[in-house]
PDB file with one MODEL, atoms N, CA, C and O in Angstrom:
MODEL        1
ATOM      1  N   PHE A   1       0.834  -1.188   0.000  1.00  0.00           N
ATOM      2  CA  PHE A   1       0.000   0.000   0.000  1.00  0.00           C
ATOM      3  C   PHE A   1       0.874   1.245   0.000  1.00  0.00           C
ATOM      4  O   PHE A   1       0.653   2.162  -0.791  1.00  0.00           O
ATOM      5  N   GLY A   2       1.843   1.279   0.864  1.00  0.00           N
ATOM      6  CA  GLY A   2       2.735   2.427   0.957  1.00  0.00           C
ATOM      7  C   GLY A   2       3.502   2.675  -0.327  1.00  0.00           C
ATOM      8  O   GLY A   2       3.706   3.825  -0.718  1.00  0.00           O
ATOM      9  N   GLU A   3       3.928   1.611  -0.983  1.00  0.00           N
ATOM     10  CA  GLU A   3       4.676   1.755  -2.234  1.00  0.00           C
ATOM     11  C   GLU A   3       3.799   2.345  -3.336  1.00  0.00           C
ATOM     12  O   GLU A   3       4.317   2.991  -4.247  1.00  0.00           O
ATOM     13  N   SER A   4       2.507   2.142  -3.272  1.00  0.00           N
ATOM     14  CA  SER A   4       1.582   2.722  -4.256  1.00  0.00           C
ATOM     15  C   SER A   4       1.416   4.214  -4.048  1.00  0.00           C
ATOM     16  O   SER A   4       1.174   4.954  -5.002  1.00  0.00           O
ATOM     17  N   ILE A   5       1.544   4.658  -2.814  1.00  0.00           N
ATOM     18  CA  ILE A   5       1.307   6.058  -2.476  1.00  0.00           C
ATOM     19  C   ILE A   5       2.591   6.897  -2.557  1.00  0.00           C
ATOM     20  O   ILE A   5       2.532   8.093  -2.839  1.00  0.00           O
ATOM     21  N   ARG A   6       3.725   6.281  -2.314  1.00  0.00           N
ATOM     22  CA  ARG A   6       4.997   7.027  -2.268  1.00  0.00           C
ATOM     23  C   ARG A   6       5.248   7.924  -3.480  1.00  0.00           C
ATOM     24  O   ARG A   6       5.713   9.047  -3.291  1.00  0.00           O
ATOM     25  N   PRO A   7       4.970   7.498  -4.707  1.00  0.00           N
ATOM     26  CA  PRO A   7       5.225   8.409  -5.837  1.00  0.00           C
ATOM     27  C   PRO A   7       4.417   9.710  -5.756  1.00  0.00           C
ATOM     28  O   PRO A   7       4.896  10.761  -6.181  1.00  0.00           O
ATOM     29  N   ALA A   8       3.214   9.648  -5.221  1.00  0.00           N
ATOM     30  CA  ALA A   8       2.360  10.833  -5.131  1.00  0.00           C
ATOM     31  C   ALA A   8       2.686  11.682  -3.907  1.00  0.00           C
ATOM     32  O   ALA A   8       2.615  12.910  -3.966  1.00  0.00           O
ATOM     33  N   VAL A   9       3.046  11.032  -2.794  1.00  0.00           N
ATOM     34  CA  VAL A   9       3.331  11.753  -1.542  1.00  0.00           C
ATOM     35  C   VAL A   9       4.585  11.143  -0.906  1.00  0.00           C
ATOM     36  O   VAL A   9       4.482  10.401   0.071  1.00  0.00           O
ATOM     37  N   PRO A  10       5.762  11.448  -1.452  1.00  0.00           N
ATOM     38  CA  PRO A  10       6.983  10.798  -0.969  1.00  0.00           C
ATOM     39  C   PRO A  10       7.346  11.098   0.479  1.00  0.00           C
ATOM     40  O   PRO A  10       8.046  10.305   1.109  1.00  0.00           O
ATOM     41  N   GLU A  11       6.892  12.211   1.019  1.00  0.00           N
ATOM     42  CA  GLU A  11       7.248  12.569   2.396  1.00  0.00           C
ATOM     43  C   GLU A  11       6.304  11.976   3.443  1.00  0.00           C
ATOM     44  O   GLU A  11       6.455  12.254   4.633  1.00  0.00           O
ATOM     45  N   MET A  12       5.350  11.177   3.025  1.00  0.00           N
ATOM     46  CA  MET A  12       4.394  10.588   3.958  1.00  0.00           C
ATOM     47  C   MET A  12       5.102   9.573   4.860  1.00  0.00           C
ATOM     48  O   MET A  12       5.841   8.715   4.378  1.00  0.00           O
ATOM     49  N   THR A  13       4.869   9.680   6.169  1.00  0.00           N
ATOM     50  CA  THR A  13       5.507   8.773   7.129  1.00  0.00           C
ATOM     51  C   THR A  13       4.779   7.431   7.160  1.00  0.00           C
ATOM     52  O   THR A  13       3.660   7.303   6.663  1.00  0.00           O
ATOM     53  N   LYS A  14       5.437   6.437   7.753  1.00  0.00           N
ATOM     54  CA  LYS A  14       4.807   5.116   7.886  1.00  0.00           C
ATOM     55  C   LYS A  14       3.524   5.206   8.707  1.00  0.00           C
ATOM     56  O   LYS A  14       2.541   4.536   8.389  1.00  0.00           O
ATOM     57  N   ASP A  15       3.520   6.017   9.749  1.00  0.00           N
ATOM     58  CA  ASP A  15       2.318   6.176  10.568  1.00  0.00           C
ATOM     59  C   ASP A  15       1.178   6.792   9.764  1.00  0.00           C
ATOM     60  O   ASP A  15       0.026   6.374   9.886  1.00  0.00           O
ATOM     61  N   GLU A  16       1.504   7.779   8.951  1.00  0.00           N
ATOM     62  CA  GLU A  16       0.474   8.414   8.115  1.00  0.00           C
ATOM     63  C   GLU A  16      -0.072   7.430   7.081  1.00  0.00           C
ATOM     64  O   GLU A  16      -1.271   7.414   6.803  1.00  0.00           O
ATOM     65  N   ILE A  17       0.812   6.614   6.518  1.00  0.00           N
ATOM     66  CA  ILE A  17       0.374   5.596   5.560  1.00  0.00           C
ATOM     67  C   ILE A  17      -0.527   4.588   6.248  1.00  0.00           C
ATOM     68  O   ILE A  17      -1.551   4.188   5.696  1.00  0.00           O
ATOM     69  N   HIS A  18      -0.153   4.178   7.447  1.00  0.00           N
ATOM     70  CA  HIS A  18      -0.966   3.225   8.211  1.00  0.00           C
ATOM     71  C   HIS A  18      -2.355   3.810   8.502  1.00  0.00           C
ATOM     72  O   HIS A  18      -3.368   3.122   8.376  1.00  0.00           O
ATOM     73  N   GLU A  19      -2.384   5.070   8.886  1.00  0.00           N
ATOM     74  CA  GLU A  19      -3.655   5.737   9.170  1.00  0.00           C
ATOM     75  C   GLU A  19      -4.519   5.831   7.903  1.00  0.00           C
ATOM     76  O   GLU A  19      -5.727   5.600   7.948  1.00  0.00           O
ATOM     77  N   LEU A  20      -3.890   6.169   6.791  1.00  0.00           N
ATOM     78  CA  LEU A  20      -4.616   6.243   5.526  1.00  0.00           C
ATOM     79  C   LEU A  20      -5.149   4.870   5.138  1.00  0.00           C
ATOM     80  O   LEU A  20      -6.279   4.750   4.664  1.00  0.00           O
ATOM     81  N   PHE A  21      -4.335   3.833   5.339  1.00  0.00           N
ATOM     82  CA  PHE A  21      -4.777   2.479   5.029  1.00  0.00           C
ATOM     83  C   PHE A  21      -6.034   2.131   5.821  1.00  0.00           C
ATOM     84  O   PHE A  21      -6.903   1.411   5.331  1.00  0.00           O
ATOM     85  N   GLY A  22      -6.125   2.639   7.040  1.00  0.00           N
ATOM     86  CA  GLY A  22      -7.312   2.383   7.860  1.00  0.00           C
ATOM     87  C   GLY A  22      -8.604   2.840   7.186  1.00  0.00           C
ATOM     88  O   GLY A  22      -9.662   2.250   7.405  1.00  0.00           O
ATOM     89  N   LEU A  23      -8.521   3.874   6.377  1.00  0.00           N
ATOM     90  CA  LEU A  23      -9.710   4.310   5.620  1.00  0.00           C
ATOM     91  C   LEU A  23     -10.162   3.244   4.633  1.00  0.00           C
ATOM     92  O   LEU A  23     -11.356   3.073   4.389  1.00  0.00           O
ATOM     93  N   PHE A  24      -9.191   2.528   4.067  1.00  0.00           N
ATOM     94  CA  PHE A  24      -9.497   1.519   3.058  1.00  0.00           C
ATOM     95  C   PHE A  24      -9.846   0.163   3.670  1.00  0.00           C
ATOM     96  O   PHE A  24     -10.416  -0.693   2.994  1.00  0.00           O
ATOM     97  N   ASP A  25      -9.515  -0.034   4.921  1.00  0.00           N
ATOM     98  CA  ASP A  25      -9.789  -1.303   5.621  1.00  0.00           C
ATOM     99  C   ASP A  25     -11.043  -1.126   6.477  1.00  0.00           C
ATOM    100  O   ASP A  25     -10.960  -1.024   7.701  1.00  0.00           O
ATOM    101  N   ALA A  26     -12.190  -1.090   5.827  1.00  0.00           N
ATOM    102  CA  ALA A  26     -13.455  -0.782   6.507  1.00  0.00           C
ATOM    103  C   ALA A  26     -13.799  -1.766   7.626  1.00  0.00           C
ATOM    104  O   ALA A  26     -14.345  -1.363   8.653  1.00  0.00           O
ATOM    105  N   ASP A  27     -13.489  -3.042   7.442  1.00  0.00           N
ATOM    106  CA  ASP A  27     -13.857  -4.022   8.464  1.00  0.00           C
ATOM    107  C   ASP A  27     -12.759  -4.260   9.496  1.00  0.00           C
ATOM    108  O   ASP A  27     -12.936  -5.059  10.415  1.00  0.00           O
ATOM    109  N   GLY A  28     -11.616  -3.566   9.349  1.00  0.00           N
ATOM    110  CA  GLY A  28     -10.555  -3.641  10.348  1.00  0.00           C
ATOM    111  C   GLY A  28      -9.818  -4.961  10.424  1.00  0.00           C
ATOM    112  O   GLY A  28      -9.236  -5.285  11.459  1.00  0.00           O
ATOM    113  N   ASP A  29      -9.834  -5.740   9.333  1.00  0.00           N
ATOM    114  CA  ASP A  29      -9.172  -7.039   9.368  1.00  0.00           C
ATOM    115  C   ASP A  29      -7.705  -6.990   8.930  1.00  0.00           C
ATOM    116  O   ASP A  29      -7.055  -8.027   8.805  1.00  0.00           O
ATOM    117  N   GLY A  30      -7.189  -5.776   8.699  1.00  0.00           N
ATOM    118  CA  GLY A  30      -5.798  -5.641   8.292  1.00  0.00           C
ATOM    119  C   GLY A  30      -5.576  -5.816   6.807  1.00  0.00           C
ATOM    120  O   GLY A  30      -4.439  -5.795   6.334  1.00  0.00           O
ATOM    121  N   ARG A  31      -6.667  -5.990   6.066  1.00  0.00           N
ATOM    122  CA  ARG A  31      -6.603  -6.142   4.615  1.00  0.00           C
ATOM    123  C   ARG A  31      -7.673  -5.271   3.985  1.00  0.00           C
ATOM    124  O   ARG A  31      -8.701  -4.993   4.603  1.00  0.00           O
ATOM    125  N   SER A  32      -7.435  -4.846   2.773  1.00  0.00           N
ATOM    126  CA  SER A  32      -8.426  -4.050   2.059  1.00  0.00           C
ATOM    127  C   SER A  32      -8.851  -4.823   0.820  1.00  0.00           C
ATOM    128  O   SER A  32      -8.059  -5.031  -0.098  1.00  0.00           O
ATOM    129  N   SER A  33     -10.093  -5.241   0.804  1.00  0.00           N
ATOM    130  CA  SER A  33     -10.590  -5.951  -0.368  1.00  0.00           C
ATOM    131  C   SER A  33     -10.814  -4.963  -1.503  1.00  0.00           C
ATOM    132  O   SER A  33     -10.805  -3.750  -1.294  1.00  0.00           O
ATOM    133  N   ARG A  34     -11.011  -5.477  -2.675  1.00  0.00           N
ATOM    134  CA  ARG A  34     -11.283  -4.620  -3.833  1.00  0.00           C
ATOM    135  C   ARG A  34     -12.515  -3.761  -3.556  1.00  0.00           C
ATOM    136  O   ARG A  34     -12.523  -2.567  -3.855  1.00  0.00           O
ATOM    137  N   GLU A  35     -13.541  -4.361  -2.992  1.00  0.00           N
ATOM    138  CA  GLU A  35     -14.783  -3.633  -2.706  1.00  0.00           C
ATOM    139  C   GLU A  35     -14.551  -2.531  -1.669  1.00  0.00           C
ATOM    140  O   GLU A  35     -15.043  -1.415  -1.832  1.00  0.00           O
ATOM    141  N   GLU A  36     -13.806  -2.836  -0.608  1.00  0.00           N
ATOM    142  CA  GLU A  36     -13.488  -1.810   0.395  1.00  0.00           C
ATOM    143  C   GLU A  36     -12.712  -0.657  -0.240  1.00  0.00           C
ATOM    144  O   GLU A  36     -12.983   0.513   0.027  1.00  0.00           O
ATOM    145  N   PHE A  37     -11.751  -1.008  -1.078  1.00  0.00           N
ATOM    146  CA  PHE A  37     -10.930  -0.007  -1.745  1.00  0.00           C
ATOM    147  C   PHE A  37     -11.790   0.912  -2.614  1.00  0.00           C
ATOM    148  O   PHE A  37     -11.685   2.135  -2.521  1.00  0.00           O
ATOM    149  N   LEU A  38     -12.633   0.326  -3.450  1.00  0.00           N
ATOM    150  CA  LEU A  38     -13.486   1.118  -4.343  1.00  0.00           C
ATOM    151  C   LEU A  38     -14.517   1.939  -3.567  1.00  0.00           C
ATOM    152  O   LEU A  38     -14.803   3.078  -3.934  1.00  0.00           O
ATOM    153  N   THR A  39     -15.064   1.378  -2.517  1.00  0.00           N
ATOM    154  CA  THR A  39     -16.030   2.113  -1.692  1.00  0.00           C
ATOM    155  C   THR A  39     -15.367   3.335  -1.067  1.00  0.00           C
ATOM    156  O   THR A  39     -15.957   4.415  -1.035  1.00  0.00           O
ATOM    157  N   CYS A  40     -14.152   3.168  -0.573  1.00  0.00           N
ATOM    158  CA  CYS A  40     -13.431   4.295   0.020  1.00  0.00           C
ATOM    159  C   CYS A  40     -13.177   5.382  -1.018  1.00  0.00           C
ATOM    160  O   CYS A  40     -13.343   6.567  -0.728  1.00  0.00           O
ATOM    161  N   LEU A  41     -12.776   4.990  -2.226  1.00  0.00           N
ATOM    162  CA  LEU A  41     -12.533   5.985  -3.277  1.00  0.00           C
ATOM    163  C   LEU A  41     -13.823   6.690  -3.690  1.00  0.00           C
ATOM    164  O   LEU A  41     -13.798   7.873  -4.031  1.00  0.00           O
ATOM    165  N   ARG A  42     -14.937   5.986  -3.661  1.00  0.00           N
ATOM    166  CA  ARG A  42     -16.225   6.631  -3.975  1.00  0.00           C
ATOM    167  C   ARG A  42     -16.590   7.661  -2.906  1.00  0.00           C
ATOM    168  O   ARG A  42     -17.129   8.723  -3.216  1.00  0.00           O
ATOM    169  N   LYS A  43     -16.293   7.339  -1.654  1.00  0.00           N
ATOM    170  CA  LYS A  43     -16.592   8.251  -0.548  1.00  0.00           C
ATOM    171  C   LYS A  43     -15.579   9.399  -0.467  1.00  0.00           C
ATOM    172  O   LYS A  43     -15.907  10.481   0.019  1.00  0.00           O
ATOM    173  N   ASN A  44     -14.364   9.169  -0.937  1.00  0.00           N
ATOM    174  CA  ASN A  44     -13.272  10.142  -0.852  1.00  0.00           C
ATOM    175  C   ASN A  44     -12.595  10.271  -2.214  1.00  0.00           C
ATOM    176  O   ASN A  44     -11.445   9.859  -2.367  1.00  0.00           O
ATOM    177  N   PRO A  45     -13.282  10.831  -3.203  1.00  0.00           N
ATOM    178  CA  PRO A  45     -12.735  10.839  -4.570  1.00  0.00           C
ATOM    179  C   PRO A  45     -11.415  11.587  -4.723  1.00  0.00           C
ATOM    180  O   PRO A  45     -10.681  11.336  -5.678  1.00  0.00           O
ATOM    181  N   LEU A  46     -11.100  12.483  -3.822  1.00  0.00           N
ATOM    182  CA  LEU A  46      -9.818  13.183  -3.932  1.00  0.00           C
ATOM    183  C   LEU A  46      -8.632  12.243  -3.710  1.00  0.00           C
ATOM    184  O   LEU A  46      -7.512  12.558  -4.113  1.00  0.00           O
ATOM    185  N   LEU A  47      -8.866  11.102  -3.077  1.00  0.00           N
ATOM    186  CA  LEU A  47      -7.788  10.136  -2.849  1.00  0.00           C
ATOM    187  C   LEU A  47      -7.360   9.436  -4.133  1.00  0.00           C
ATOM    188  O   LEU A  47      -6.292   8.826  -4.178  1.00  0.00           O
ATOM    189  N   ILE A  48      -8.172   9.517  -5.165  1.00  0.00           N
ATOM    190  CA  ILE A  48      -7.844   8.854  -6.427  1.00  0.00           C
ATOM    191  C   ILE A  48      -6.480   9.307  -6.941  1.00  0.00           C
ATOM    192  O   ILE A  48      -5.743   8.508  -7.519  1.00  0.00           O
ATOM    193  N   VAL A  49      -6.140  10.563  -6.739  1.00  0.00           N
ATOM    194  CA  VAL A  49      -4.860  11.081  -7.221  1.00  0.00           C
ATOM    195  C   VAL A  49      -3.669  10.352  -6.605  1.00  0.00           C
ATOM    196  O   VAL A  49      -2.601  10.308  -7.217  1.00  0.00           O
ATOM    197  N   LEU A  50      -3.820   9.787  -5.425  1.00  0.00           N
ATOM    198  CA  LEU A  50      -2.732   9.046  -4.788  1.00  0.00           C
ATOM    199  C   LEU A  50      -2.357   7.801  -5.579  1.00  0.00           C
ATOM    200  O   LEU A  50      -1.210   7.355  -5.546  1.00  0.00           O
ATOM    201  N   PHE A  51      -3.321   7.251  -6.281  1.00  0.00           N
ATOM    202  CA  PHE A  51      -3.092   6.015  -7.018  1.00  0.00           C
ATOM    203  C   PHE A  51      -2.955   6.249  -8.510  1.00  0.00           C
ATOM    204  O   PHE A  51      -2.827   5.298  -9.282  1.00  0.00           O
ATOM    205  N   SER A  52      -2.982   7.489  -8.914  1.00  0.00           N
ATOM    206  CA  SER A  52      -2.784   7.878 -10.306  1.00  0.00           C
ATOM    207  C   SER A  52      -1.753   8.996 -10.338  1.00  0.00           C
ATOM    208  O   SER A  52      -2.099  10.139 -10.639  1.00  0.00           O
ATOM    209  N   PRO A  53      -0.498   8.694 -10.036  1.00  0.00           N
ATOM    210  CA  PRO A  53       0.518   9.739  -9.935  1.00  0.00           C
ATOM    211  C   PRO A  53       0.604  10.640 -11.154  1.00  0.00           C
ATOM    212  O   PRO A  53       0.915  11.823 -11.020  1.00  0.00           O
ATOM    213  N   GLN A  54       0.336  10.106 -12.342  1.00  0.00           N
ATOM    214  CA  GLN A  54       0.398  10.957 -13.513  1.00  0.00           C
ATOM    215  C   GLN A  54      -0.654  12.055 -13.447  1.00  0.00           C
ATOM    216  O   GLN A  54      -0.464  13.099 -14.070  1.00  0.00           O
ATOM    217  N   LEU A  55      -1.740  11.872 -12.731  1.00  0.00           N
ATOM    218  CA  LEU A  55      -2.744  12.918 -12.564  1.00  0.00           C
ATOM    219  C   LEU A  55      -2.286  13.957 -11.551  1.00  0.00           C
ATOM    220  O   LEU A  55      -2.679  15.120 -11.634  1.00  0.00           O
ATOM    221  N   GLY A  56      -1.472  13.551 -10.610  1.00  0.00           N
ATOM    222  CA  GLY A  56      -1.037  14.458  -9.566  1.00  0.00           C
ATOM    223  C   GLY A  56       0.189  15.270  -9.926  1.00  0.00           C
ATOM    224  O   GLY A  56       0.529  16.227  -9.231  1.00  0.00           O
ATOM    225  N   GLN A  57       0.853  14.897 -11.002  1.00  0.00           N
ATOM    226  CA  GLN A  57       2.054  15.617 -11.400  1.00  0.00           C
ATOM    227  C   GLN A  57       1.680  16.754 -12.335  1.00  0.00           C
ATOM    228  O   GLN A  57       0.956  16.547 -13.308  1.00  0.00           O
ATOM    229  N   ALA A  58       2.163  17.941 -12.048  1.00  0.00           N
ATOM    230  CA  ALA A  58       1.925  19.089 -12.921  1.00  0.00           C
ATOM    231  C   ALA A  58       2.846  18.974 -14.125  1.00  0.00           C
ATOM    232  O   ALA A  58       4.046  18.739 -13.981  1.00  0.00           O
ATOM    233  N   HIS A  59       2.283  19.139 -15.295  1.00  0.00           N
ATOM    234  CA  HIS A  59       3.083  19.180 -16.510  1.00  0.00           C
ATOM    235  C   HIS A  59       3.405  20.636 -16.772  1.00  0.00           C
ATOM    236  O   HIS A  59       2.569  21.514 -16.558  1.00  0.00           O
ATOM    237  N   THR A  60       4.592  20.887 -17.224  1.00  0.00           N
ATOM    238  CA  THR A  60       4.993  22.264 -17.437  1.00  0.00           C
ATOM    239  C   THR A  60       5.312  22.509 -18.896  1.00  0.00           C
ATOM    240  O   THR A  60       5.671  21.600 -19.644  1.00  0.00           O
ATOM    241  N   SER A  61       5.169  23.767 -19.274  1.00  0.00           N
ATOM    242  CA  SER A  61       5.552  24.158 -20.623  1.00  0.00           C
ATOM    243  C   SER A  61       7.065  24.238 -20.686  1.00  0.00           C
ATOM    244  O   SER A  61       7.734  24.052 -19.669  1.00  0.00           O
ATOM    245  N   GLY A  62       7.609  24.508 -21.839  1.00  0.00           N
ATOM    246  CA  GLY A  62       9.047  24.543 -22.026  1.00  0.00           C
ATOM    247  C   GLY A  62       9.763  25.533 -21.123  1.00  0.00           C
ATOM    248  O   GLY A  62      10.947  25.351 -20.838  1.00  0.00           O
ATOM    249  N   ASN A  63       9.072  26.588 -20.658  1.00  0.00           N
ATOM    250  CA  ASN A  63       9.730  27.578 -19.809  1.00  0.00           C
ATOM    251  C   ASN A  63       9.600  27.260 -18.323  1.00  0.00           C
ATOM    252  O   ASN A  63       9.975  28.079 -17.484  1.00  0.00           O
ATOM    253  N   GLY A  64       9.071  26.077 -17.984  1.00  0.00           N
ATOM    254  CA  GLY A  64       8.971  25.681 -16.587  1.00  0.00           C
ATOM    255  C   GLY A  64       7.695  26.134 -15.895  1.00  0.00           C
ATOM    256  O   GLY A  64       7.534  25.913 -14.695  1.00  0.00           O
ATOM    257  N   GLU A  65       6.783  26.766 -16.633  1.00  0.00           N
ATOM    258  CA  GLU A  65       5.542  27.234 -16.041  1.00  0.00           C
ATOM    259  C   GLU A  65       4.404  26.304 -16.401  1.00  0.00           C
ATOM    260  O   GLU A  65       4.371  25.748 -17.499  1.00  0.00           O
ATOM    261  N   THR A  66       3.470  26.132 -15.479  1.00  0.00           N
ATOM    262  CA  THR A  66       2.284  25.340 -15.753  1.00  0.00           C
ATOM    263  C   THR A  66       1.310  26.187 -16.545  1.00  0.00           C
ATOM    264  O   THR A  66       1.072  27.347 -16.208  1.00  0.00           O
ATOM    265  N   THR A  67       0.748  25.614 -17.592  1.00  0.00           N
ATOM    266  CA  THR A  67      -0.194  26.342 -18.432  1.00  0.00           C
ATOM    267  C   THR A  67      -1.585  25.746 -18.293  1.00  0.00           C
ATOM    268  O   THR A  67      -1.737  24.638 -17.778  1.00  0.00           O
ATOM    269  N   SER A  68      -2.602  26.470 -18.747  1.00  0.00           N
ATOM    270  CA  SER A  68      -3.968  25.956 -18.673  1.00  0.00           C
ATOM    271  C   SER A  68      -4.116  24.700 -19.522  1.00  0.00           C
ATOM    272  O   SER A  68      -4.959  23.857 -19.218  1.00  0.00           O
ATOM    273  N   ASP A  69      -3.335  24.556 -20.555  1.00  0.00           N
ATOM    274  CA  ASP A  69      -3.384  23.350 -21.385  1.00  0.00           C
ATOM    275  C   ASP A  69      -2.876  22.129 -20.651  1.00  0.00           C
ATOM    276  O   ASP A  69      -3.171  21.001 -21.044  1.00  0.00           O
ATOM    277  N   ASP A  70      -2.106  22.340 -19.578  1.00  0.00           N
ATOM    278  CA  ASP A  70      -1.531  21.237 -18.820  1.00  0.00           C
ATOM    279  C   ASP A  70      -2.468  20.687 -17.759  1.00  0.00           C
ATOM    280  O   ASP A  70      -2.208  19.620 -17.202  1.00  0.00           O
ATOM    281  N   ILE A  71      -3.538  21.385 -17.471  1.00  0.00           N
ATOM    282  CA  ILE A  71      -4.458  20.979 -16.413  1.00  0.00           C
ATOM    283  C   ILE A  71      -5.436  19.957 -16.974  1.00  0.00           C
ATOM    284  O   ILE A  71      -6.119  20.214 -17.965  1.00  0.00           O
ATOM    285  N   VAL A  72      -5.496  18.794 -16.327  1.00  0.00           N
ATOM    286  CA  VAL A  72      -6.371  17.715 -16.790  1.00  0.00           C
ATOM    287  C   VAL A  72      -7.756  17.915 -16.247  1.00  0.00           C
ATOM    288  O   VAL A  72      -8.649  17.113 -16.520  1.00  0.00           O
TER     289      VAL A  72
ENDMDL
END
């Protein structure tokens, strides 16, 4: 789980990752089923960016500035 999130939030601590995982482990069994995972993303759609690093990375124009064309 942590390795999936690290590209999007590299400074996240192990404790923070564990706490975030708790959102995805609805039944508290230490595992997140596909259904638990999808339900959590439906309830917290902003978390989707954590698992889609290419969406979270700003693309820049040749001069290093982000342009309106770069916003997805």
